C-alpha positions as CSV (number, residue, x, y, z in Angstrom):
1,M,-10.7,27.2,-73.8
2,D,-10.6,30.8,-72.8
3,R,-12.2,31.0,-69.4
4,K,-12.3,34.3,-67.4
5,L,-11.4,33.8,-63.8
6,E,-13.2,35.7,-61.2
7,P,-11.2,38.0,-58.8
8,G,-9.5,36.0,-56.1
9,A,-9.7,32.7,-58.0
10,N,-5.9,32.2,-57.9
11,R,-3.1,33.5,-55.7
12,E,-3.1,37.2,-56.4
13,P,-0.2,39.7,-56.4
14,P,1.0,40.9,-52.9
15,E,-0.9,44.2,-53.2
16,F,-4.3,42.3,-53.6
17,E,-6.7,43.4,-50.9
18,G,-9.4,40.8,-51.4
19,V,-12.7,40.5,-53.2
20,G,-16.0,42.4,-52.8
21,E,-18.2,41.7,-49.9
22,E,-20.9,40.1,-52.0
23,L,-18.6,37.6,-53.6
24,L,-16.8,36.9,-50.3
25,A,-20.1,36.2,-48.6
26,E,-21.1,33.8,-51.4
27,K,-17.8,32.0,-51.2
28,K,-17.9,31.9,-47.4
29,E,-21.2,30.0,-47.6
30,L,-19.8,27.7,-50.2
31,F,-16.7,26.8,-48.2
32,R,-18.7,26.6,-44.9
33,G,-20.8,23.9,-46.7
34,I,-17.7,22.1,-48.0
35,L,-16.1,22.0,-44.6
36,Q,-19.3,20.8,-42.9
37,K,-19.9,18.1,-45.5
38,E,-16.4,16.8,-45.1
39,K,-16.7,16.8,-41.3
40,Q,-20.0,14.9,-41.4
41,K,-18.4,12.3,-43.7
42,L,-15.5,11.8,-41.4
43,L,-17.8,11.6,-38.3
44,K,-19.9,9.0,-40.2
45,N,-16.7,6.9,-40.9
46,A,-15.7,7.1,-37.2
47,Q,-19.1,5.9,-36.1
48,R,-18.9,3.0,-38.6
49,T,-15.5,2.1,-37.2
50,L,-17.0,2.0,-33.7
51,T,-20.0,-0.1,-34.7
52,E,-18.5,-2.4,-37.4
53,D,-14.7,-2.5,-37.3
54,M,-14.4,-3.1,-33.5
55,T,-16.5,-6.2,-33.7
56,L,-13.7,-8.7,-34.2
57,D,-14.7,-12.0,-32.5
58,P,-11.9,-14.6,-32.6
59,D,-14.5,-17.3,-32.3
60,D,-15.9,-16.3,-35.7
61,L,-12.6,-16.9,-37.4
62,P,-11.7,-20.5,-38.3
63,D,-7.9,-20.3,-38.2
64,E,-4.9,-18.2,-37.2
65,M,-4.4,-16.8,-40.7
66,D,-8.0,-15.4,-40.8
67,L,-7.5,-13.9,-37.3
68,A,-4.2,-12.3,-38.4
69,T,-5.8,-10.9,-41.5
70,A,-8.8,-9.5,-39.6
71,D,-6.5,-8.0,-37.0
72,Y,-4.4,-6.4,-39.7
73,H,-7.5,-4.9,-41.3
74,Q,-8.7,-3.6,-38.0
75,G,-5.4,-2.0,-37.3
76,L,-5.4,-0.3,-40.7
77,A,-8.9,1.0,-40.1
78,F,-7.8,2.5,-36.7
79,R,-4.8,4.1,-38.3
80,L,-7.0,5.6,-41.0
81,R,-9.4,6.9,-38.4
82,G,-6.5,8.4,-36.5
83,R,-5.5,10.3,-39.7
84,E,-9.1,11.4,-40.1
85,R,-9.1,12.7,-36.5
86,L,-6.3,15.0,-37.4
87,L,-8.2,16.1,-40.5
88,L,-11.2,16.8,-38.3
89,E,-9.1,19.1,-36.2
90,K,-7.9,20.9,-39.3
91,I,-11.5,21.3,-40.5
92,D,-12.5,22.8,-37.1
93,Q,-9.5,25.2,-37.4
94,A,-10.4,26.1,-41.0
95,S,-14.0,26.7,-39.9
96,E,-12.8,29.1,-37.2
97,R,-10.5,30.9,-39.7
98,L,-13.5,31.1,-42.1
99,E,-15.7,32.8,-39.5
100,N,-13.0,35.3,-38.4
101,G,-11.9,36.2,-41.9
102,D,-8.4,34.7,-41.9
103,Y,-9.4,31.7,-44.1
104,W,-8.5,33.5,-47.4
105,W,-5.0,34.6,-46.4
106,C,-1.7,32.6,-46.2
107,D,-0.4,32.1,-42.7
108,S,3.1,32.4,-43.9
109,C,3.3,35.3,-46.3
110,G,-0.1,36.9,-45.9
111,A,-0.9,36.6,-49.6
112,W,-4.4,35.7,-50.9
113,I,-4.7,31.9,-51.1
114,G,-7.2,31.8,-53.9
115,F,-10.6,30.1,-54.3
116,N,-9.2,27.4,-56.6
117,R,-6.5,26.3,-54.1
118,L,-9.1,26.4,-51.3
119,S,-11.5,24.3,-53.4
120,A,-8.7,21.7,-53.9
121,R,-7.6,21.7,-50.3
122,P,-10.2,23.4,-48.1
123,V,-8.1,23.1,-44.9
124,T,-5.0,24.7,-46.3
125,T,-3.4,27.6,-44.5
126,L,-0.7,28.3,-47.1
127,C,-0.8,29.8,-50.6
128,I,0.6,27.6,-53.4
129,V,4.0,29.5,-53.4
130,C,4.6,29.0,-49.6
131,K,3.4,25.3,-49.8
132,S,5.8,24.6,-52.7
133,Q,8.6,26.2,-50.7
134,Q,7.7,24.1,-47.6
135,E,7.6,20.9,-49.6
136,H,11.0,21.8,-51.2
137,R,12.5,22.3,-47.8
138,E,11.1,19.0,-46.6
139,R,12.5,17.1,-49.6
140,A,15.9,18.7,-49.1
141,Y,15.8,17.8,-45.4
142,A,14.8,14.2,-46.2
143,D,17.7,13.7,-48.7
């Protein structure tokens, strides 16, 4: 399959200066919608946790095993919401970067991140090369 990529679809060479204003405006709207949709989904999950997952009544559970299982599931739900809270912060930061024009550029090396990478991970701040290097350093440190 021979598919022509649009300018800015991937990480571009260091001398790349960005895409045209019309394409950038189109992509800005697209990514604004992606970020808003993800934020709404996370907020809906948080609301569900408050209304459903916090309603653990020990009197409704017949024995200690049921209580322990329910407590475990409630703890897991709270940990997941904690991770989602961090993701919400990243979404807000990404939205801010989108509005001020920094969204498209790597925080580490300044290279163009690429629409494909941003589609896969809309909150990223690193191009694929810098992210790979970061992960390599983390693996080396963990060993």
